[in-house]
N, C-alpha and C positions, 0 to 999 in steps of 0.2 A: 453540303447543306454536313452540320454539325448535328452529332446526335446528343440526346438526350434517354440518360442512363432512366429506364420505367422507375423512379423511385415512389411512384405510389401506385394503389390499386383500387379498381372500383370502387367507391363508395366508400375510401378513406382517403380523404383529401390531409393535404402534408402543411403541419405550419410551418411560415415564413416568415421569421423576425427581424425586425430593423437592428442595424448597426449597433444602438442605443439599447434595445432590448438582449442584445448580443452578447453587450460586455454585462449588465446585469447578470444575466445568467454566467457566461463566466466568474464571475469575481462570487457570487452566493455558492458556486461549484469549489473555486479555490478555496474557500472561507471553510470548507464539509471535510476539505482533503492533504493528506502529507503536503508540504512544499514541492513544487515544481513538477507534482503529478501529471496535470494538466499539459504540460510542455512535452512532460517523456510521452505520455501516450498520443499527441499528435506529431510527434518525432517519426515514433513508431510505427503510425498508421500511414503516414507519407513515405517512411523504405517500404514498407512492405506494399504499396502499390506502386512505387516505384521500380520495384522488384518484377511486379508482375508484367507492368508495361515494358520494361525492357530486359527481359531476362539473358540476353547475350551482350548485353551493353559493357563496351567495357571500358566505356569512364561516362560519369556521369555529374555532371557540373550544376553546383547550385548555386547559384546568387542571393545570398541573404541578404537584407536592410538592417537598419539599425536598430530594430526593435522585435516585438515577441512574432512578426510572423519571420524574421530572421534567423531566431531561437527554435522556432521550429524546423525551419531547415538544416539550422547548425546539429541539431538532436537526431534527424534525419541521415544526416552524414554521417554522423558520430555510427549510429547500425549499421549502417552500406560497409563503413568500413569493417566493422567487426563481421560482417558475413563475408569478409573476402575481397567485394567491393576496390574500385577504384574513383572514389569520390574525389572531384577537385571545385574546392569553396572558393568563392569572389566575393571578399566579407567588405562590406559597407558600413560599418559599425566604428563608434569609438568606445572604450570597453572601458573608460571611467564616465562613462554617461548611457550605461546598457542598464535594462530593468534586472533584476536578481535572477529572474530565471531565465535570459535569455544566457546573463552572463553565468550561470553554471550549465550551460547546454555547450556554451562556447571552450568551456577547457576542458569539457567532456570530449569535446571532439578533438581539443586538440593532444590530450591524452590517449585517445583512439591512434594517431599518428595522420591524421588527415590532413591531406595537402593543401597548401592554402597558395592560393594565386590570383595577382591583379587583374589578371587578363581569361580572355575563357580558352580554354586549351582546343588541341584540331578534336572535332566532333563528326561522327558521323549518321548516316540514317538508324545504325543498330544502336547508337546512345541515345544520350538521354539529356534533355536540358531541365532546374527544376527553379521555379519563380518565386522566389522567399524573398520579396523587396520589399514589399508593401501589404498590408490586410487590410482590415476596417480604417474605414475615417477618411479615405481619401477624399480631395476636397482643389486640388488642383491638379495639373498636368506634372509630369517627372521632369525633374532638368537636369542641367549638370553631369555630374558622374552616375547618378540612377540612371537619365536617360540615356546615356551612353553602352550602363549594362546591358539595360531592357531591349537595346536596339538589336545588342548581338543575340539575345537570347531567341528575338522573335527572325532573326537571320541566319539563323544554325542551319544545318539541317537534320539537324536532331529532333524526335517529337519532344513538346513542351509540357511540362505537369505544372501549372499551379500552385500553392499553397493557399488556402483558402478560399482567396480571392483573385484573378487575375489582376497585376499591378497596375493601378489606375481606374480598374471600374469600380462606381460606385453602390456600395452596397445595397443601398435602396432604391436606388432609382434604374440603376443600369445604363448610368451614364458612363461614357469611356473619356475620361481626360485626358486629352492628349494634344501635343504641340500643335499648332497650326488648326486649329478644327474650327469650322466659322460655323456661328451661330443662325449665317442669312439661309447657307446653304440651303435647297430647294428640296420640296419632301422626296422627291424621288430620287437627289440623291446625300448616299448617307454618310457621314463624316467616316464613320470607321472605314470606309472604301475609298478614302481620298487621303490617308497619312501615310506615315512611313512602316504603317505595321498590318502590312499586308500579310492576311491567314494562309500562310502557303504549308506550314507544315501540320502535323497531325497537333490536335490541344487535347488537353484535357485537366480538370479544374478539381482538385478534393476541395471539398467545403465542410469545415470543421466546425462543430458542435452544434451549430442552427443551419438550416436552409435559411440563404436572403435570398426579398427578391428580386436583387438589382440581377442576381447568376438567371435570370428566367426571363425576363422584358427588356426592350429598346438593345442596345447594342450586346448584353449580357451573352445568350446565345449563342452570339458569332466568338466572343473572345470569351468561352470559357471552353466551346468542343464539347469532350464529352463530360457531363459530369458526375459526378461519385460524392459521397456521402459518410461520416463517420461521424455520430453524436460524440463519443471518445468515453461512453457508460454514462452521458449528462441528460437528465431529462428536465426539458425546462419549468422553472417553477411555475404554482399555478397563478400566481397576481401576471404573469407575462403575458401579452395577449398578443396573438402575431396582426405583422402588419397585414398579411395576404394568408390566405391559404392558396395551395395546390389545389385547382381544378381537377377532380377526380370524380364526376357523379357516377351513380349507383346506374347500373343496367338498367334501364326499360324493360316492366313487365311484359308478357307474352301479352299478347292479344288473343283473348278468349275466342275461343272456336263461334260462341254462338253471336254475332258481332255484325254491325251492317254498318252502310256507311255513315250515315246519320250519328254513328256514336262516333267517331274522329272529326269531328266540326267540319266548318266552309271554311275556306279561307280565299277571300279575295283580293288580287294582285289590283291596283291602281298603278297608272305609270304608262313608259313607252310613250312618251309624246312624238308624235309625227308632224312635223311644219314644213310644206313646199315652200315658203314663202323665205323660210330661214334656212332652208335646204337641208334640214336633217331630219334623220328620222331615228327614236332610241327604241323602237320596239322588242329589241334583242333584249335589252336590260329587263323589263315585263316580263319575256316568255322565260329569261334563267331561272327570275325569281319564282312562277310560276311551276315550272317544271321540277324546283325543287321541293315547293311546296306538294306537289304531287306526288314525287319519288318517295318524299321523306314520308307519306303518309295520310297526309290530308285526306278526309273522305269522299269534299267535294269540292274547287278551283274554279274559282271565274276568274279571268281576264278581263279587265277595263282599261282599253286601253284610252290615249286622251289625245287631245288634239283636232284640228277640225278637217287634217288630212287623213285619221286615222283609218290603216284599210281594211277593208274585209279578205280574209287571208285565208287559207291552210295555214294551221301551225306546226304541223306535225307530229299532235300529238290532241288526238279527236276526243282524248280524257274533259279537255278543257271547254271551260264553256265561259265562249265570250257575252258579257253584256255590256250596255252602256253603263258609266258609272251614276249616272240618273236613275238607274234600272236597280240599283244595290239595295236590298236593304239592311244598310249598314249597320243599323241595331242589334241586326241575329247575325254578324259576320264577324272572324277576324280579318283583321287587313293590315294588307303590307303595303306601304303606300309611299313609294318617290322614285323606286326604279326607275332611271331614264324620262324621271317625271318632266323634266325640261320644267319651263315656264307655268306651264297650265296645270302644275300640281298645285301652284299659290289659288286658285280657284275654290279648289275641291275640299282643301285646308279644312276650314272653317267646319263642313259640316264634317268631315271624318273625327276632329278633335275631338267632337261635342258628342257621337252618336256612336262610334266603334267601342264596343264594350274590351276588346284588346285588339292592342294596336303594337304594329310595328313601322317605325318612321327610318328611311334611309334616302340617302344620295341627296336629290334635289330638294325630300322636302324636307331635309335639315338645314338644307341651304336655305328653304324659304323664310322657315321659321327662326333660322339667324337674321334675316333682315329685316322679320317684320314683329315688334311689340306685342302685337296685339295677337299673335296664332302663339309666342311666347307665355302669354298669359292662360290662354286657350289649353294649352299643352301642361303648364304646370298646374292647372287645376283639375285634371280628371282623375287625379289621387282620390280628392273629394269626393267626389261619383263610384271610388272603386273600379275605376276601371284601369284594367291593365297595358302599361309601354313599355317597349324595349326599342331604346336606339343603338341604332349599329352606326356608329359615323367610323371614318378612319380619323388619322390627327390633322389633317385640313379641316374636317369638316366640325370635328371638336374643337379647335381652334376660333372657327366663326362664331361658334355658340358660345364662346366663351367669351369673345369681344380679344381673343389673343393672338399671338404669334404660332406657328406651327412649331417652332424651338420651345416655345416655352412649354406647349405640351408635351414633348419627346424628353424633356427635364424632368419629369415628373409625371411617367402615364398614370401609377395609382391615385397622383391628386388630381389629375384632372379631370379622368374618370367620375372618381367620386365628388368633384365639386358641381361636375355636372347633375348625378344621380340628386344630390340633394339641390341643386337648384330646380329641377324638371319635376322630384319626386319619382323619378321614373329607374329601370335599370339602364344602364348603359352598359353596353359592346365597344370598348375602344381597339378597333381592331389594330393589327400590326405584328410585328415580330412578341411574342408573351403578350396574345389578347388581354385586356384587364375585364372583367366583369363587377361592376359594380353596383350597388343598389342603395336604397336610403335604408339606414338602421342594419346590412349588412357588414360583413369582412370581406373587402375584396378577393376575387378570386383570379388566378393568373392560371393561362391556359397553356398546358404544356405539348400541344399537340398541335401538328403545322409545319410548313417548313417554304421555303421559299417558290416552290412551285406555284404556289399559290399568289405569287406576283403577276396574276394576269388579270385579264379585264374581265369583269363578270363574275368573278369565285364572291364577290363581294352581295352579287345579287342576290347569290346561291344562298350566304347567307342568311341574310334576309327570308327570303321565303322557307328555309329550314327550321328558322324559327317559329314565324307564323304556324309554319304544323305543329309544333309542341305548343304553343299556345291552345290551339285549337282543339289540341289532345286532351286539353284539360290541365296540363302545369300550368304554376305560379309562371310569374314572368321571368323572377331571378332563377327557376329551377329551369324553365324552358331554355332562356340565353346560354347555363350551363351546358346543358346538354346540347343543343345545337354546336356551340362552339367549339367544343369537344369534339363531335362527331364529323364535322367538318374538318378538324384539321386531323383527325386518324384517317380519312381518307386520301389525304394529300401523304400524309406516312407512310399508305400500306399501297401507294400507287407503283405498279409496273415500270422499273425505269427504264425499261423499253418502248415506253409508250407517253405520247406528250399530253400532258394535265391541261386541258383546256374548260371552262366553265361548264361546256353543255354537257360535256363525258361526265364531269365531276357531280351536276346535279343528277344524271343516270344511275348513278352509282351509290348514292344515296339509299336509306334502307328505313323502313317507319321504328 
């Protein structure tokens, strides 16, 4: 599992800028500084990190592309050589077509005595590879000699450091442009795992000038490995609006000693259909959501199971209060609806959408909305009555709601989440690597916590229940979603390495 360097502090979200905004920030900074200043700063930053990552390296192999990303690598090679190292550069540029800054760095590297070679030198685990092939603006998979060199970088035994962006990674979307990646691959078969670039060696990425959304969502976390950042001494201009913010909510206030259960809200979990005719029971999903709401601090949690064959049984949580859905006072509750709801959830949704003042829709409730234009209208008009709503889809559910394909959602996760938020006028939590939280009139948040341990059945139900607890405690929908996503992922990040993470254990690990 790749690690994310804690670039954030609680209560201090970090701005993430698009490729276009980053270029404008770079141009403005370059205009105010002496020529070649930014590339010199970038090369020095790369060289310093390279030395820190591989202090005993006999060889550092730098693969440098034909533009300014390659120029950063050439500048780094010059420093490594001056510091007594043995950098070897494979350069894919054309001197007659080089940008001025990159040309200056090429000449500095040559003057310093840096060795140039067409192929990769012999490398061991103590050495280092540096990917300075392509930076911003990648729109297609690498081919030809570029692909050959990139393949050699990824097949080396040495750790890999990418300059600004891993080659092939889209800075805005986190899509990894690669050969032979099919857009029709199923949701549980990520193209990043099916191509030539298996990530077997330690990986690092030094993002320069700005942090970009694509580093933190879709394929970004896998491609980047450990993420480092150097702003090169440049502050973004006030005119530049971030494409997103790194999610870093302020810690929740301590609960006053003078409290009672009514102060923290009532959550009703509606779902868990049982149907003997169809031979299935999904009570577990509703129980997981209820357990998460309970351990997440809700004052009271009601469990309303659906279906004609709903069981009367000991849930193992005597704190839960079982109710028939018709016995719930929907207008006075925070409702989490859909976890394991099956087909039965469609019948209760009209009342839930009309009456619940605070609502989390997940799983089968989202599928039911996607299939019914009347329910879509009911969902989209909740904001008129100032009713708070949070949707928690995974990419397939988001695709159904948008009448799109999964690969289209994953190709622009920020855009898909915002489209859902704008269409239904509610907060959307698009789950996945780099969970996106979007809302009408809000700049999206990218959640930095969480890892592949969450890729197991029921963890989404836990997130829905925790979000319900945060809504019940009085947080606004967008704020509740940000807190729940962060805490949900952080629990996985701190999970003991010798213990299996199951959804039930995750729910019990939550705190108010």
